[in-house]
C-alpha positions in Angstrom: 18.9 -7.0 -10.1 18.2 -5.4 -6.7 15.7 -3.0 -8.4 13.8 -5.9 -9.9 13.6 -7.6 -6.5 12.2 -4.4 -5.0 9.7 -3.9 -7.8 8.5 -7.5 -7.5 8.2 -7.1 -3.7 6.3 -3.9 -4.0 3.9 -5.6 -6.4 3.6 -8.4 -4.0 2.8 -6.0 -1.1 0.1 -4.3 -3.2 -1.4 -7.7 -4.0 -1.6 -8.9 -0.4 -2.8 -5.5 0.8 -5.7 -5.4 -1.7 -6.7 -8.9 -0.7 -6.7 -8.2 3.0 -8.6 -4.9 2.5 -11.0 -6.2 -0.1 -10.1 -3.5 -2.6 -8.9 -3.8 -6.2 -5.3 -3.5 -7.3 -5.7 0.0 -8.7 -7.3 1.2 -5.4 -4.5 -0.4 -3.4 -1.8 1.1 -5.6 -3.3 4.6 -5.5 -3.6 4.5 -1.7 0.0 3.3 -1.2 1.4 5.7 -3.8 -0.5 8.8 -2.5 0.6 8.2 1.0 4.2 7.4 0.4 3.9 3.8 1.5 5.4 2.5 -1.7 8.6 4.6 -1.0 8.6 3.3 2.5 8.3 -0.3 1.3 11.1 0.3 -1.2 13.4 1.9 1.4 12.8 -0.9 3.9 12.9 -3.8 1.5 15.8 -5.6 3.2 13.8 -5.9 6.5 10.3 -6.2 5.2 10.8 -9.0 2.7 11.7 -11.4 5.5 8.2 -11.1 7.1 4.9 -12.9 6.4 1.8 -11.5 4.8 -0.1 -10.6 8.0 2.9 -8.7 9.4 3.3 -6.8 6.1 -0.3 -5.7 6.0 -0.1 -4.7 9.7 3.2 -2.8 9.0 1.7 -0.9 6.0 -1.4 -0.1 8.2 0.9 1.3 10.9 2.8 3.3 8.3 -0.5 4.8 7.1 -1.7 5.6 10.6 1.6 7.2 11.6 2.5 9.1 8.4 -0.9 10.2 7.0 -2.8 13.3 7.7 -6.3 12.9 9.0 -8.3 9.9 10.1 -6.9 6.5 8.9 -10.4 5.1 7.9 -11.2 8.3 6.0 -7.8 8.1 4.3 -8.6 4.7 2.8 -12.1 5.7 1.8 -11.0 9.0 0.4 -8.4 7.3 -1.8 -10.7 4.6 -2.9 -13.4 7.2 -3.8 -10.9 9.4 -5.7 -9.8 6.3 -7.7 -13.4 5.4 -8.5 -14.3 9.0 -9.6 -11.3 9.1 -11.9 -12.3 5.8 -13.5 -15.9 6.9 -14.2 -16.5 8.5 -17.6 
């Protein structure tokens, strides 16, 4: 049952993150997966699931800024561009 809660919460985080960043779900998932943010969310479920949407987005952004190599803005754009290029025939 705990695994299901974590999966649902991770899905929820992807949904709110995509909405706040105006990207689609596949782009948000790829970004969070490639940077280790999904593992971070899963590992910190107990604390994170008690917070509101704005804090969750801020917390994910802070994770990306602190745990990613390179410029944070470029990181988002690079992951979105990579996802788009994979999707094109």
